[in-house]
C-alpha positions in Angstrom: 0.0 -0.1 -0.3 1.2 3.5 -0.4 -0.3 6.3 0.9 0.3 10.5 0.0 -0.8 13.2 2.0 -3.9 15.1 0.5 -3.8 17.7 -1.7 -6.0 20.7 -0.7 -9.3 21.7 0.9 -12.6 21.9 -0.7 -12.4 25.6 -1.2 -9.9 25.7 -3.5 -10.6 25.4 -7.5 -11.7 22.2 -8.8 -9.0 19.8 -10.2 -9.1 17.2 -12.7 -9.4 14.1 -10.5 -10.3 10.6 -11.0 -10.6 7.2 -8.9 -11.4 4.0 -8.7 -12.9 1.6 -6.4 -13.1 -2.4 -5.9 -14.2 -3.7 -2.8 -14.0 -8.1 -2.0 -15.7 -8.7 1.6 -13.3 -6.7 4.3 -10.7 -6.3 1.4 -10.5 -2.6 -0.8 -8.3 -1.4 -3.7 -8.7 2.3 -4.4 -6.9 4.9 -6.7 -6.9 8.4 -6.2 -5.8 11.2 -8.0 -6.5 14.7 -6.2 -10.3 13.5 -6.1 -12.4 14.8 -3.4 -13.2 13.0 -0.8 -16.9 13.3 -1.2 -16.4 11.8 -4.2 -14.3 8.8 -3.0 -17.4 8.5 -0.7 -19.6 8.2 -3.9 -17.9 5.0 -4.9 -18.7 3.6 -1.7 -22.3 4.2 -2.4 -22.4 2.9 -5.9 -21.2 -0.5 -4.4 -24.2 -0.6 -1.9 -22.9 1.2 1.0 -25.4 3.7 3.0 -22.9 6.6 3.8 -23.7 8.9 6.1 -21.2 12.4 6.6 -21.4 15.7 9.0 -22.2 18.6 6.4 -20.5 20.7 8.6 -16.8 18.7 8.8 -13.7 20.3 6.5 -13.0 17.9 3.9 -9.7 16.9 1.9 -9.0 16.0 -1.4 -7.7 12.3 -1.7 -4.4 10.8 -3.2 -2.9 7.7 -3.1 -3.1 4.0 -3.7 -4.0 0.8 -1.4 -4.4 -2.1 -2.9 -5.5 -5.4 -0.7 -6.3 -3.0 2.1 -8.5 -3.7 5.1 -11.4 -2.0 4.8 -11.5 -0.6 8.0 -7.8 0.4 7.6 -8.7 2.4 4.4 -11.5 4.5 5.7 -9.9 5.0 8.7 -6.9 7.1 6.7 -9.6 8.6 3.8 -11.9 10.6 6.8 -9.1 11.5 9.2 -9.2 13.4 12.1 -12.8 12.8 11.8 -14.5 10.0 13.9 -16.6 6.9 11.9 -19.1 4.0 12.3 -18.7 1.2 10.4 -21.6 -1.5 10.1 -21.3 -5.0 7.9 -23.7 -7.3 6.8 -23.5 -10.9 5.9 -25.4 -11.8 2.8 -26.9 -15.0 2.7 -26.4 -15.9 -1.6 -26.7 -19.2 -3.6 -22.7 -20.0 -3.5 -22.4 -19.0 0.2 -22.0 -15.9 2.5 -20.5 -12.4 1.5 -19.6 -10.7 3.9 -19.5 -6.8 2.9 -19.9 -3.2 4.5 -23.2 -2.1 4.9 -23.0 1.3 6.3 -20.5 4.3 6.8 -21.3 6.9 9.2 -18.5 9.7 9.3 -18.7 12.7 12.4 -16.6 15.1 14.5 -15.8 13.3 18.2 -19.3 12.6 19.7 -21.5 13.8 17.2 -22.1 11.0 15.5 -25.9 12.2 14.6 -25.0 14.9 13.1 -24.0 13.0 10.4 -26.9 12.8 7.0 -27.2 11.0 3.7 -24.4 11.9 1.4 -26.5 11.9 -1.6 -30.1 12.6 -2.1 -32.3 9.5 -1.8 -33.5 10.7 -5.2 -32.1 8.3 -7.5 -32.1 9.2 -11.2 -30.5 5.8 -13.3 -27.3 6.4 -14.9 -28.7 4.9 -18.4 -25.9 4.3 -21.2 -26.8 3.5 -25.1 -24.4 0.2 -25.8 -22.5 0.0 -29.3 -25.4 -2.3 -30.3 -27.9 0.5 -29.1 -29.7 -1.8 -26.2 -29.7 0.7 -23.1 -28.2 -0.4 -20.0 -26.9 1.2 -16.2 -23.4 2.1 -16.5 -20.8 -0.1 -15.4 -23.2 -2.5 -14.3 -23.6 -6.5 -15.1 -25.5 -9.0 -14.0 -24.5 -12.5 -13.9 -26.1 -16.1 -12.5 -24.1 -19.1 -11.7 -24.6 -22.8 -12.8 -25.1 -25.4 -10.2 -22.1 -27.1 -9.7 -20.1 -23.2 -8.5 -19.0 -22.4 -5.5 -18.1 -18.9 -3.7 -14.7 -19.1 -4.9 -15.5 -19.1 -8.8 -17.4 -15.9 -8.0 -14.6 -14.3 -6.3 -12.4 -15.3 -9.2 -14.5 -13.6 -11.6 -14.5 -10.9 -9.1 -10.8 -9.9 -10.0 -10.8 -10.9 -13.3 -13.2 -7.8 -13.7 -12.5 -5.9 -10.9 -15.7 -6.3 -9.5 -17.7 -5.6 -6.4 -21.0 -7.6 -5.7 -23.6 -4.8 -5.2 -27.0 -6.9 -5.1 -27.4 -10.4 -4.6 -31.2 -11.0 -6.1 -31.9 -14.7 -4.8 -34.3 -15.9 -6.4 -33.5 -16.5 -9.2 -30.1 -16.4 -8.3 -28.6 -13.5 -9.9 -25.3 -11.3 -8.8 -25.4 -7.5 -9.9 -21.8 -6.4 -10.0 -20.3 -2.8 -10.5 -17.3 -2.7 -12.3 -14.8 -0.3 -12.4 -14.2 2.7 -14.6 -11.1 0.9 -16.3 -13.4 -2.1 -18.0 -16.4 -1.3 -20.5 -19.3 -3.6 -20.1 -18.8 -5.7 -22.9 -15.7 -7.0 -22.3 -16.7 -7.7 -18.8 -19.6 -9.4 -20.3 -16.7 -11.5 -23.0 -15.3 -12.4 -19.9 -18.0 -13.4 -18.0 -19.1 -15.9 -20.8 -16.0 -17.0 -20.9 -15.5 -17.6 -17.1 -15.9 -21.3 -15.3 -19.2 -21.7 -13.9 -21.0 -18.6 -15.2 -24.4 -19.6 -17.2 -25.8 -16.2 -18.0 -24.8 -12.6 -17.5 -25.9 -10.0 -19.4 -25.9 -5.8 -18.2 -28.6 -4.6 -16.0 -30.5 -3.2 -18.8 -32.4 -0.4 -18.6 -35.8 -0.5 -20.1 -38.5 2.7 -21.0 -42.2 3.0 -19.4 -45.0 3.2 -22.0 -46.2 6.7 -22.2 -49.2 7.5 -22.4 -50.4 10.2 -25.6 -52.5 13.5 -25.0 -55.2 13.5 -26.6 -58.1 16.2 -26.6 -60.1 16.1 -24.0 -63.5 14.9 -24.5 -65.2 16.1 -21.9 -67.2 12.4 -21.1 -66.0 9.7 -18.5 -67.0 9.3 -14.6 -64.6 11.3 -13.1 -62.5 9.7 -10.4 -64.5 7.5 -7.6 -62.8 7.4 -4.6 -65.7 6.0 -2.6 -65.8 2.5 -3.7 -64.7 0.0 -0.9 -62.4 -2.4 -2.1 -62.5 -5.7 -2.6 -60.8 -9.0 -1.4 -57.9 -9.6 -4.3 -55.0 -6.7 -4.5 -53.0 -5.4 -7.2 -49.7 -4.4 -7.5 -48.9 -1.9 -10.5 -45.5 -1.0 -11.5 -45.1 2.7 -12.7 -44.1 5.7 -11.8 -45.2 6.0 -7.9 -48.0 7.2 -6.8 -48.8 10.7 -5.4 -48.4 10.6 -2.0 -52.3 12.5 -1.4 -53.9 9.1 -1.9 -50.8 6.7 -0.2 -53.3 6.1 3.1 -56.7 6.2 1.1 -58.7 2.6 1.4 -58.1 1.8 -1.9 -54.7 1.8 -1.5 -53.1 -1.5 0.4 -49.7 -0.2 0.6 -46.8 1.6 -1.3 -43.1 0.7 -2.2 -40.3 2.5 -3.5 -38.3 -0.4 -5.5 -35.3 2.5 -6.3 -35.4 3.7 -3.0 -36.8 1.3 -0.6 -36.3 3.3 2.1 -37.7 6.4 0.8 -41.8 7.2 0.7 -43.7 7.0 -2.2 -43.5 9.4 -4.3 -44.9 10.1 -8.6 -42.7 12.5 -10.2 -44.4 12.1 -13.8 -48.3 11.1 -12.4 -48.3 8.5 -14.8 -48.1 5.9 -11.8 -51.6 7.9 -9.8 -53.6 7.0 -12.7 -52.2 3.5 -13.8 -52.9 3.0 -10.0 -56.5 4.3 -10.3 -57.8 2.9 -12.8 -55.8 -0.6 -11.2 -58.4 0.4 -7.9 -61.3 0.6 -10.2 -61.6 4.9 -8.9 -61.7 5.8 -12.8 -62.8 4.1 -15.3 -61.5 4.6 -19.0 -63.7 5.6 -21.8 -66.1 3.0 -22.9 -65.3 0.7 -20.0 -68.1 -0.1 -17.5 -67.7 1.5 -13.8 -66.9 -0.5 -10.7 -69.1 -1.5 -8.3 -66.3 -2.6 -5.9 -62.9 -1.4 -5.6 -59.6 -3.1 -5.8 -56.9 -2.9 -3.0 -53.7 -1.5 -4.6 -50.0 -1.9 -3.8 -47.9 1.2 -5.7 -44.7 -0.1 -6.3 -42.8 2.5 -7.9 -40.3 1.5 -10.3 -39.1 4.1 -12.7 -37.0 7.3 -11.9 -38.3 10.9 -13.3 -36.9 9.9 -16.9 -39.3 7.3 -17.6 -36.5 4.5 -16.6 -36.3 1.3 -14.4 -34.0 -1.0 -14.6 -33.6 -5.2 -14.7 -32.4 -5.1 -11.1 -35.6 -2.8 -9.5 -37.6 -4.8 -11.3 -36.2 -8.0 -9.9 -36.3 -6.6 -6.8 -40.3 -5.4 -7.1 -41.3 -8.4 -8.3 -40.0 -10.2 -5.2 -41.1 -7.2 -3.3 -45.0 -8.2 -4.5 -44.4 -11.9 -4.3 -43.9 -11.7 -1.0 -46.4 -9.2 -0.3 -49.8 -11.6 -1.2 -50.7 -9.7 -3.7 -51.6 -12.6 -7.1 -51.9 -10.3 -9.6 -49.4 -7.3 -11.0 -50.0 -4.6 -13.9 -46.5 -3.6 -15.9 -47.1 -0.8 -17.8 -43.2 -0.7 -19.4 -42.1 -2.5 -22.6 -38.7 -3.1 -24.7 -37.7 -5.1 -28.0 -34.6 -6.6 -25.7 -35.1 -10.0 -25.2 -34.1 -10.0 -21.7 -32.9 -13.9 -20.3 -33.1 -13.0 -16.6 -35.9 -10.6 -17.6 -37.9 -14.0 -18.5 -36.5 -15.7 -15.7 -37.8 -13.7 -12.5 -41.3 -13.4 -14.3 -41.4 -17.2 -14.9 -40.8 -17.2 -11.0 -43.8 -14.7 -10.0 -46.3 -17.0 -11.8 -44.9 -20.0 -10.4 -45.6 -18.7 -7.4 -49.5 -18.2 -8.3 -49.2 -14.4 -9.6 -50.9 -13.4 -12.6 -48.8 -11.0 -14.8 -49.9 -8.3 -17.2 -48.4 -6.1 -19.1 -48.7 -3.3 -22.1 -48.1 -4.5 -25.2 -47.2 -0.9 -26.4 -48.1 1.6 -28.5 -46.8 1.3 -31.8 -48.7 -1.1 -34.5 -45.5 -3.1 -35.5 -47.1 -6.7 -34.7 -43.4 -7.3 -33.1 -43.8 -8.8 -29.3 -42.5 -5.9 -27.1 -41.3 -7.7 -23.1 -42.7 -8.4 -21.1 -45.8 -8.6 -23.0 -44.1 -11.1 -25.1 -42.7 -14.0 -22.1 -45.5 -16.7 -22.1 -45.6 -16.1 -18.4 -47.4 -12.7 -19.4 -50.8 -11.7 -20.4 -49.8 -9.2 -23.0 -52.6 -5.8 -23.7 -54.0 -4.1 -26.4 -55.7 -1.0 -26.4 -59.3 -0.1 -27.7 -61.0 2.9 -28.7 -64.0 4.0 -26.2 -66.6 2.3 -29.1 -64.6 -1.3 -28.7 -62.3 -0.6 -32.2 -58.9 -1.1 -32.2 -57.1 1.9 -31.3 -55.4 2.9 -34.1 -51.7 2.8 -32.0 -52.3 -0.2 -30.2 -49.6 -3.2 -31.1 -51.0 -6.1 -32.1 -50.2 -9.6 -32.9 -50.3 -13.4 -31.8 -48.3 -12.6 -28.8 -51.3 -10.0 -28.0 -54.3 -12.1 -25.6 -56.8 -9.7 -25.0 -57.9 -5.9 -25.7 -59.1 -3.7 -23.2 -60.1 0.5 -23.5 -56.7 2.5 -23.5 -58.1 6.3 -23.0 -59.0 7.7 -20.3 -59.4 11.2 -18.5 -57.7 12.3 -15.5 -56.8 15.8 -14.0 -58.7 17.8 -16.8 -57.0 16.1 -19.5 -57.8 13.4 -21.4 -54.6 10.4 -22.5 -54.8 7.4 -24.4 -52.1 4.2 -24.4 -52.0 0.5 -23.6 -50.2 1.6 -20.3 -54.0 2.2 -19.5 -55.5 -1.1 -20.8 -53.1 -3.3 -18.3 -54.1 -1.6 -15.3 -57.9 -1.9 -16.3 -57.2 -5.8 -17.6 -55.8 -6.7 -14.5 -58.8 -4.9 -12.6 -60.9 -7.1 -14.4 -59.5 -9.9 -13.2 -59.3 -8.8 -9.8 -63.2 -8.1 -9.7 -64.3 -11.8 -10.9 
């Protein structure tokens, strides 16, 4: 290990700086060149560590190189002369136990309570586009190992790519890995597919939501009926979240933010509030019959403010929904990218008694989009108010049913198959 004194304080003009971090259990590798300490700490956040720091502390820049250093010793040198607290977690995984740092709190002596989250809880996905046009989360891959693999196979792979396990999604037994900046996602995937024991690997894919088109307001519709009494069967709605004003309503069974599990529910776009209210029966699409009984809704936020979600977020949402006791899920997102891992996750949910509905898409190409195109998912196309097929609805053999695709909400009228899917799920829950 080589360590050099810091170069200056944050009050000085910012200089070009760089840093890279890899962690493996209780050991860490770090290189920094004039990097402000908060930027170094963000590298820990990117690897799943909760970082809290007293905002009044005077912080410095970091320059140095640490190789195979105990994490606690590295932290001690990075934050000196300030105090810190580390907590650790034992992660159970199909290949064996992983022991990793869970949280880091930095503060002045005797003032641990002054530490606040380093970064805002509002998470915006870092989506990039690869050479093949596929979008994914920057510097992240997901890998699955065969039944004969063990923890040493995982550790050997992490050393090859300089990666850190950020999360284990089990079931279905997938490892989300953060890469160092020195290796591309494409190169890491090539190494993964040639590595002993790895059966499948793909980027942490990014998927867009299926939006609704604004259409001329019709002035018709029944408005929003919040007086319905909820029935027995509940629906989980995967979307942009829920307006907090409805979070405690009798039609809302619960809420969950799959982007930031510790955050309160929110809806930066309003799309999720619309689909949740349709699923509950409070909003009746044009051409549909009004509900006499409401449907309890579990509103799960899966999309950021830019309208993107990821494989990891969707798998977390699926796990939460499966464990929550709902047996119907509505999903208003879609991509032409066929993900093996997402199909495995959808199949797992279906095998555990979940009925899955997904929007067929708002482009009439006849080409399947996913997850609607998976065998375990019911694809829902769109209808006009008069019962004819909506002109922008996708179609084809993969579309199993068509439901109304237009609705009024907040003084505006919308059209899209993202309306059709929650309505189809609501009908199923009321049978």
